[in-house]
KOLNUPA-366011 format. One line per field, with one value per residue (C-alpha): x, z negated, y negated; residue in one letter. Coordinates in Angstrom, 2 decimals. Last residue first. Example, Ala and Ser with C-alpha at 12.3 -4.5 7.8 and 13.67 -1.06 7.14 Angstrom:
BEGIN
u: 13.67,12.30
w: -7.14,-7.80
v: 1.06,4.50
r: s,a
END
This chain:
BEGIN
u: 141.30,139.29,141.03,144.41,143.68,142.33,145.42,147.64,145.85,146.15,149.78,150.30,148.86,151.06,149.13,146.41,148.75,149.49,145.72,145.11,148.02,146.48,142.99,144.32,145.58,145.88,148.81,151.24,154.88,155.36,156.79,154.09,151.26,153.05,152.89,149.12,148.35,150.47,148.25,144.98,145.99,146.83,143.37,141.68,143.95,142.80,139.24,139.83,140.20,138.38,140.23,137.22,135.09,137.87,138.77,135.14,134.85,138.33,137.21,133.97,135.75,138.22,135.62,133.72,136.64,138.87,139.83,143.16,144.90,142.05,140.58,144.14,144.17,140.90,142.34,145.60,148.62,151.77,152.20,152.14,155.21,154.57,154.15,151.02,151.77,155.21,156.29,154.74,156.26,159.78,159.38,158.62,161.88,163.84,162.53,163.47,167.03,167.35,166.47,169.47,171.72,170.91,171.99,169.81,170.72,172.28,171.90,174.81,172.57,173.78,171.39,168.48,169.52,169.34,165.81,165.20,162.76,159.70,159.44,155.96,155.40,153.08,153.10,151.24,151.80,149.79,146.80,149.14,149.66,145.99,145.37,148.03,151.18,151.19,148.36,150.86,151.91,148.24,147.54,150.36,149.26,145.76,146.80,148.90,152.55,155.17,153.56,156.37,154.14,154.12,157.88,160.06,158.71,156.87,155.17,155.13,158.66,159.04,160.44,159.57,160.47,159.44,160.17,161.01,159.77,160.18,160.85,161.29,159.01,159.59,157.23,158.42,158.46,155.89,156.94,155.59,157.46,156.06,156.75,156.74,155.76,151.95,150.79,153.79,154.49,150.96,151.26,154.86,153.90,151.94,155.18,156.64,153.18,153.19,156.74,158.89,159.44,156.72,158.96,161.92,163.67,162.36,164.14,163.71,164.82,165.75,164.51,164.28,165.94,167.50,163.92,162.47,165.46,164.85,165.53,166.41,164.08,165.61,163.65,163.87,162.13,162.45,160.32,162.47,164.71,161.58,159.47,162.13,164.54,164.58,163.87,167.18,167.13,167.87,168.44,169.38,170.23,169.98,173.34,174.06,176.51,177.89,181.43,181.51,180.88,178.30,178.93,177.40,176.81,173.26,171.98,174.51,172.79,169.62,171.34,172.77,169.32,168.14,171.38,171.00,167.31,168.38,171.18,169.02,169.30,170.37,167.41,166.31,167.92,170.95,168.79,166.59,169.80,169.79,165.99,167.03,169.79,167.33,164.78,167.03,165.16,167.50,164.82,161.21,159.28,157.09,158.65,156.45,156.96,155.94,155.52,157.61,155.99,159.17,161.21,158.17,157.63,161.22,161.13,158.05,159.74,162.84,160.42,158.84,161.98,163.31,166.35,169.77,170.49,174.05,172.59,170.97,174.21,176.50,179.26,177.41,179.28,177.15,178.85,180.82,181.35,177.64,176.04,178.95,178.87,182.04,182.02,185.06,185.85,187.15,190.82,191.74,193.47,196.61,196.57,193.37,191.82,189.11,191.50,193.93,191.16,190.24,193.87,193.93,190.63,191.93,191.73,189.79,187.63,185.93,182.42,180.54,177.75,176.28,176.77,176.36,178.14,181.52,180.36,180.35,183.92,185.21,183.61,187.20,188.30,185.99,183.52,183.42,180.64,180.31,176.94,175.32,172.03,171.75,172.21,172.24,169.34,171.29,174.55,172.70,170.93,174.29,176.02,174.06,176.89,179.82,183.40,186.26,188.15,191.51,191.93,193.78,190.79,189.03,186.12,183.03,182.09,179.79,180.34,178.06,179.37,177.71,176.60,180.10,181.51,184.85,186.64,189.69,190.36,191.16,188.32,186.73,183.37,185.38,187.25,184.00,182.04,184.79,184.71,180.92,180.75,183.42,181.44,177.94,178.29,178.99,175.70,172.21,170.16,166.41,164.54,162.48,165.23,165.54,168.31,171.55,172.64,176.12,176.97,180.50,181.50,185.33,188.34,188.53,190.11,193.53,194.73,197.47,195.28,195.72,193.99,191.04,190.58,190.66,188.06,185.91,186.00,185.27,182.17,180.92,179.90,176.58,176.06,176.41,173.94,171.31,171.13,167.73,168.88,171.33,175.00,176.87,180.62,181.59,184.64,183.66,182.53,182.98,180.95,181.28,178.02,177.89,174.89,174.68,171.79,170.58,169.20,167.12,168.42,165.61,165.71,165.17,166.01,169.72,170.83,172.35,175.29,175.51,177.75,176.68,179.24,179.26,181.93,183.69
w: -138.61,-135.35,-134.16,-134.59,-132.49,-129.68,-129.95,-129.66,-126.82,-124.85,-125.44,-124.37,-121.15,-119.28,-119.82,-117.45,-114.63,-115.38,-115.64,-112.43,-110.68,-112.19,-110.80,-107.38,-104.95,-101.52,-99.04,-101.65,-101.45,-105.12,-105.38,-103.14,-105.44,-108.30,-106.31,-105.51,-109.18,-110.08,-107.57,-109.03,-112.55,-111.13,-109.65,-113.10,-114.64,-112.18,-113.01,-116.64,-118.61,-122.00,-123.07,-123.45,-120.65,-118.01,-119.19,-118.71,-115.22,-114.16,-115.17,-113.15,-110.17,-110.31,-110.56,-107.68,-105.37,-105.16,-101.91,-102.39,-99.22,-97.70,-100.83,-101.69,-98.38,-99.55,-103.28,-101.60,-101.72,-103.12,-105.95,-103.29,-101.37,-97.88,-94.33,-94.89,-94.15,-92.97,-95.48,-98.16,-97.15,-96.85,-100.42,-101.71,-100.09,-101.58,-105.04,-104.80,-103.78,-106.57,-109.14,-108.07,-107.70,-111.27,-112.65,-114.16,-117.76,-118.51,-122.25,-124.56,-127.46,-130.31,-129.81,-129.18,-132.32,-134.46,-133.37,-131.24,-132.36,-129.85,-126.98,-126.12,-122.21,-120.67,-116.81,-114.56,-116.51,-114.81,-117.29,-120.21,-118.91,-118.87,-122.18,-123.91,-125.72,-129.07,-129.95,-130.76,-134.13,-135.09,-134.53,-136.47,-139.40,-139.32,-139.15,-142.28,-142.15,-144.18,-143.56,-141.63,-138.62,-136.78,-136.41,-136.25,-139.26,-137.03,-135.27,-132.04,-131.25,-127.89,-124.17,-120.92,-117.50,-114.48,-110.82,-108.78,-105.64,-106.64,-103.47,-104.13,-103.08,-103.55,-103.51,-103.30,-104.85,-107.61,-108.38,-107.58,-108.09,-106.14,-107.29,-105.29,-105.55,-105.52,-108.18,-110.71,-109.83,-110.92,-114.45,-115.25,-116.68,-119.24,-120.90,-121.26,-122.67,-125.17,-126.36,-126.12,-129.71,-128.60,-125.57,-127.65,-124.33,-121.12,-118.15,-114.60,-112.02,-108.42,-104.98,-106.53,-109.99,-109.65,-108.48,-111.85,-113.83,-112.51,-109.04,-109.05,-108.32,-108.44,-111.17,-113.09,-112.00,-112.18,-113.63,-116.56,-117.20,-116.86,-119.05,-121.90,-122.81,-126.60,-125.72,-124.01,-120.28,-118.77,-115.09,-113.02,-109.47,-107.02,-105.95,-102.15,-102.10,-105.52,-104.38,-102.18,-105.27,-104.62,-105.16,-107.96,-107.41,-108.28,-104.70,-103.61,-106.02,-104.16,-100.76,-101.99,-102.64,-99.24,-97.75,-99.97,-98.75,-95.09,-95.34,-97.17,-100.89,-102.25,-103.19,-106.88,-109.23,-110.34,-110.72,-113.38,-115.68,-117.58,-118.58,-119.80,-122.32,-123.32,-124.42,-125.94,-129.19,-131.11,-132.64,-132.82,-129.41,-126.72,-123.17,-120.59,-116.88,-113.83,-110.63,-107.45,-106.14,-106.13,-108.86,-111.14,-110.80,-111.47,-114.31,-115.89,-115.58,-117.42,-120.15,-120.18,-120.53,-123.47,-124.01,-124.02,-121.89,-120.16,-117.01,-116.04,-115.00,-115.63,-113.72,-110.47,-107.13,-104.04,-100.74,-99.27,-95.61,-94.22,-96.18,-95.74,-92.04,-91.23,-90.32,-88.40,-89.27,-86.25,-85.97,-86.39,-83.33,-83.72,-81.53,-79.83,-81.26,-83.13,-84.49,-85.66,-87.28,-89.36,-90.52,-91.63,-93.56,-95.62,-96.21,-92.89,-92.26,-88.76,-88.35,-85.15,-86.54,-85.46,-88.90,-92.42,-95.36,-94.23,-95.31,-98.93,-98.85,-96.89,-99.03,-100.47,-96.77,-96.57,-93.92,-90.18,-88.06,-84.23,-82.85,-80.77,-82.60,-83.10,-86.62,-88.26,-90.48,-92.12,-92.37,-94.23,-96.66,-97.07,-98.15,-101.16,-103.16,-101.66,-101.37,-101.55,-98.44,-99.33,-98.55,-101.42,-103.01,-103.00,-100.21,-100.30,-97.22,-94.67,-91.14,-88.05,-84.42,-80.86,-80.87,-81.71,-78.38,-79.10,-77.36,-79.11,-82.91,-84.26,-82.33,-85.37,-84.77,-84.52,-87.71,-89.57,-88.33,-89.56,-92.93,-93.04,-91.97,-94.54,-97.48,-96.63,-99.11,-102.06,-103.67,-103.03,-100.43,-100.50,-97.26,-96.41,-94.29,-91.86,-91.36,-93.48,-92.38,-92.92,-92.50,-92.43,-92.19,-91.57,-93.01,-91.27,-93.23,-91.32,-91.05,-92.76,-94.76,-97.89,-96.45,-95.02,-98.34,-100.46,-98.44,-98.36,-102.15,-102.79,-100.41,-101.34,-104.68,-103.02,-102.39,-106.06,-107.07,-104.83,-100.94,-99.71,-96.18,-96.66,-97.40,-97.32,-97.13,-96.79,-95.64,-94.48,-90.77,-87.52,-87.06,-87.71,-87.17,-88.61,-88.06,-90.00,-88.76,-91.39,-90.46,-92.94,-95.24,-96.79,-99.87,-102.29,-100.58,-99.34,-96.82,-93.49,-91.42,-88.17,-86.99,-84.74,-84.09,-83.33,-83.08,-79.94
v: -241.76,-242.02,-245.07,-243.58,-240.58,-242.63,-244.78,-241.90,-240.26,-243.59,-243.57,-240.02,-240.23,-237.94,-234.62,-236.20,-235.71,-232.17,-231.44,-233.12,-230.77,-227.82,-228.75,-228.88,-231.56,-230.63,-230.00,-228.57,-228.79,-228.43,-231.79,-233.06,-231.70,-233.46,-236.65,-236.34,-235.91,-239.04,-240.85,-239.37,-240.36,-244.02,-244.03,-243.62,-245.98,-248.73,-247.72,-248.00,-244.77,-244.58,-241.47,-239.23,-240.73,-240.51,-237.05,-235.86,-237.48,-236.05,-232.50,-232.78,-234.07,-231.29,-228.53,-230.12,-230.29,-233.30,-235.08,-236.85,-238.10,-239.90,-241.48,-242.74,-244.70,-246.47,-247.15,-248.48,-246.50,-247.93,-245.35,-242.68,-243.71,-245.02,-244.02,-241.94,-238.25,-238.33,-240.86,-238.77,-235.49,-237.16,-238.51,-234.96,-233.58,-236.47,-235.92,-232.32,-233.04,-235.61,-233.06,-230.88,-233.98,-235.20,-231.93,-229.28,-228.47,-224.96,-223.87,-224.57,-225.32,-227.40,-230.12,-227.94,-225.70,-228.86,-229.82,-232.63,-235.31,-235.44,-237.79,-238.84,-239.57,-242.10,-241.93,-244.21,-247.43,-250.44,-250.17,-250.61,-254.03,-254.77,-253.24,-255.42,-254.20,-255.99,-253.82,-251.08,-252.78,-253.47,-250.03,-248.77,-251.02,-249.81,-246.10,-246.93,-246.98,-244.83,-241.50,-240.17,-239.04,-242.51,-242.75,-245.76,-247.56,-250.12,-247.08,-245.27,-246.47,-248.06,-247.44,-249.02,-247.90,-249.84,-249.24,-252.30,-253.97,-257.48,-259.57,-263.30,-266.25,-269.80,-272.90,-276.37,-279.81,-279.42,-275.82,-272.53,-269.29,-266.24,-262.88,-259.77,-256.13,-257.29,-254.91,-254.83,-258.57,-259.35,-257.78,-258.58,-261.97,-260.02,-258.73,-262.10,-263.47,-260.69,-261.73,-258.48,-256.40,-254.13,-252.94,-251.95,-250.97,-252.66,-250.88,-252.20,-249.86,-250.17,-251.40,-254.90,-254.85,-258.25,-259.36,-258.10,-259.64,-263.34,-264.66,-268.41,-271.22,-274.70,-276.35,-273.03,-269.86,-266.14,-263.36,-261.99,-265.00,-267.42,-265.24,-265.35,-262.85,-261.72,-257.97,-257.89,-257.17,-253.79,-253.90,-250.78,-251.37,-248.56,-247.22,-247.43,-250.20,-249.14,-248.24,-251.49,-253.66,-255.94,-259.65,-261.91,-265.60,-265.76,-265.94,-263.10,-260.84,-261.46,-260.81,-257.50,-256.21,-257.02,-255.61,-252.22,-251.96,-252.57,-249.94,-247.41,-247.15,-243.64,-241.34,-241.37,-238.99,-241.04,-244.24,-242.59,-241.92,-244.93,-244.16,-240.75,-242.26,-245.11,-242.76,-239.96,-239.12,-241.31,-243.69,-242.21,-241.61,-243.14,-243.43,-245.40,-244.74,-246.42,-244.57,-244.67,-241.23,-239.17,-241.08,-241.15,-237.42,-236.61,-239.09,-237.20,-233.92,-235.21,-236.39,-233.00,-231.30,-233.18,-230.77,-232.15,-234.91,-234.67,-232.66,-235.87,-237.29,-240.47,-241.94,-241.90,-242.10,-243.34,-242.57,-245.73,-245.34,-244.76,-247.39,-249.66,-249.72,-251.76,-255.50,-256.82,-260.13,-262.00,-263.14,-266.68,-268.37,-270.68,-273.82,-273.49,-276.58,-274.93,-272.30,-275.11,-276.84,-273.73,-273.41,-277.11,-276.88,-273.91,-270.07,-269.34,-266.30,-265.99,-264.62,-263.36,-261.61,-258.40,-256.56,-257.69,-256.11,-257.50,-261.01,-259.98,-258.67,-261.44,-264.31,-265.37,-265.89,-268.87,-268.94,-270.07,-268.62,-268.29,-268.43,-265.69,-266.16,-262.27,-262.54,-266.16,-265.50,-262.55,-264.57,-267.38,-264.83,-263.16,-266.43,-267.09,-268.51,-270.18,-269.49,-272.01,-273.55,-275.24,-278.64,-279.84,-281.60,-278.30,-277.55,-275.80,-273.43,-272.54,-273.84,-272.84,-272.99,-272.66,-276.21,-277.46,-278.46,-280.07,-282.99,-283.83,-282.80,-286.27,-288.02,-289.69,-288.21,-284.69,-285.09,-286.51,-283.37,-281.11,-282.46,-282.39,-278.84,-277.93,-279.75,-278.41,-275.42,-277.53,-277.25,-278.72,-280.00,-280.62,-280.10,-283.44,-285.01,-281.95,-282.72,-283.79,-287.28,-288.37,-292.07,-293.37,-297.06,-297.35,-296.40,-293.15,-290.36,-289.44,-285.79,-284.01,-281.49,-283.58,-286.53,-284.32,-282.55,-285.81,-287.32,-284.18,-283.80,-287.36,-287.69,-284.01,-285.56,-286.46,-282.55,-281.85,-284.54,-283.41,-284.51,-285.49,-286.39,-289.08,-289.27,-292.56,-293.21,-296.92,-298.74,-302.32,-302.29,-300.53,-297.34,-293.58,-291.53,-287.93,-285.72,-282.51,-280.25,-277.94,-274.44,-272.83,-270.00,-268.12,-265.99,-268.64,-271.77,-271.76,-274.37,-273.62,-275.06,-277.02,-279.89,-282.99,-285.45,-289.35,-291.87,-290.47
r: v,r,t,l,t,n,i,l,r,e,f,a,r,y,s,i,a,e,k,i,h,m,l,d,v,t,q,k,g,a,l,d,a,i,t,r,a,v,k,l,v,r,h,y,s,r,p,s,l,d,l,k,e,t,v,l,a,m,f,m,m,s,e,n,d,l,q,v,v,k,e,l,e,r,n,s,l,l,a,n,l,k,g,q,r,q,y,q,l,k,q,a,n,v,v,r,e,r,i,q,e,s,s,e,e,f,q,n,s,q,l,e,h,t,k,l,k,p,l,e,v,q,l,d,i,r,d,l,f,p,g,s,v,r,s,l,y,k,l,i,q,e,p,s,a,r,n,d,r,h,c,g,t,p,s,p,n,l,a,c,i,l,q,f,n,a,p,f,e,s,q,r,a,a,r,s,i,t,v,k,r,t,e,l,p,e,r,l,s,d,l,v,k,r,e,f,e,t,l,e,d,l,f,l,v,g,n,h,a,l,s,i,e,g,p,k,p,n,s,s,g,g,v,l,a,v,a,s,c,t,h,h,p,s,r,f,p,r,i,q,w,q,q,q,v,v,s,k,g,i,i,s,y,l,t,a,t,e,l,a,e,s,e,t,l,p,p,m,i,t,a,m,r,a,a,l,m,s,k,g,t,g,p,p,g,l,f,m,v,n,h,k,g,a,a,a,i,e,l,a,r,k,a,q,g,q,g,k,v,e,a,m,d,i,l,y,h,p,m,a,k,e,a,q,p,e,a,v,l,f,n,l,a,q,q,g,t,l,d,q,c,l,e,n,l,s,t,a,l,k,i,q,c,h,s,v,l,g,a,e,n,a,n,h,g,s,i,y,i,q,k,n,s,n,i,n,a,i,l,s,a,l,l,g,h,i,p,r,i,e,g,s,l,s,l,e,g,y,f,e,h,k,n,l,d,l,q,g,l,q,n,s,a,v,l,i,g,i,a,i,a,l,d,f,r,g,g,e,k,p,l,d,a,p,a,l,n,v,t,i,r,e,q,p,f,k,f,q,s,n,i,i,a,s,r,v,r,d,k,a,e,k,v,s,t,e,p,l,g,v,i,t,f,k,p,l,g,s,t,i,h,i,e,i,t,v,l,p,a,d,m,a,v,q,a,r,s,y,v,c,a,f,s,m
END
């Protein structure tokens, strides 16, 4: 037999399209050709595969070998096709006997010695393979990652020789047994909200944000606990569901990071430095990779020192904050990554650190704060000013609520939202919002007055109503009352500061 057909999968953003690898061996001068839009790393497979076959005690055919990676218009990259190419050559040269490989898929990079190395983006391939009834061969180094996926027939092999022995029936490999990680590994947090002294309003804002998936801005002098509070946001959020955890783990798999079993249900927390570029934040490059906003998917994105970020970098977040996804377009392809994150940002209210220290004029403070654009600010639901803590507050032994206590209230509020509308309040459309928030005359008059006074945009107006709906849910109320509206309005500290400075 001089022809073989083997299957593997490419990795394109979150997708893993099937790749058919055809190997044809004919007589002629020895030549090894790979076609089908391979990139440099795939072309280099020729040398890796040749050495791996020889060092695995097989014979490398001294004939004309043509490898076709189909579909031909799909770019192929990485060493993930090495294993499939090697198996195809051995089958085509009749060194493994008559094998039917239609129900097998192979993912793995080969070392020169024949060892099977792990690959990036394996989870996307395994998820695409679910319920296909195909048997998958991967590197033993990918075992922890592969164990996250159920309903797949997976065999682990450490070397090409070991895998071939299984295919030919000489020595069978055991199937990998996937355990339900979401049930096995309960989240364990190293930090807790009880460690934060004072700042009751900021804690309340985080509780509202966690319950309704709202975005938060902390405004305050250095040392008031902005970063400390943001880092504990994930501890008061409900643990990830198994599907959410798997989707998040897939994104990390693409960039070559595996998920630690003990952190399987913990929501991701990403805090990029203010010098990061728009590509690092949103994602991109010639071969699109997920950025920080996608790595924060189902979790928290924290932007500290907000005014130090470049304005174009911040404005690149505006669309993902609305659509909950990011689409990266290049001349050759278009890739889409999920970006369903919660934004927490923090900044000092003045270039000197505090706007009340009389070291900066109102004009200087306004110029400093204008680095945050109006459209970006429109997408922030809760704006909270953090005051400096007094000495007696720092030294107080007063009991502070733990993350577990707050998380219990958050979970109950989210259950109400899912029962009522099937989604969290921050994700409601304007039409859906009208159905769940029906104001009485007094509340409508109050909202009209505040909208004029703070010069709220229509988007900000609706975000206030969404926050009020979440506050009512935390209180277990069916309707939104004036007291809920007033509390929601109290979380507009940035806009109040701007209005105060413009009147000076």
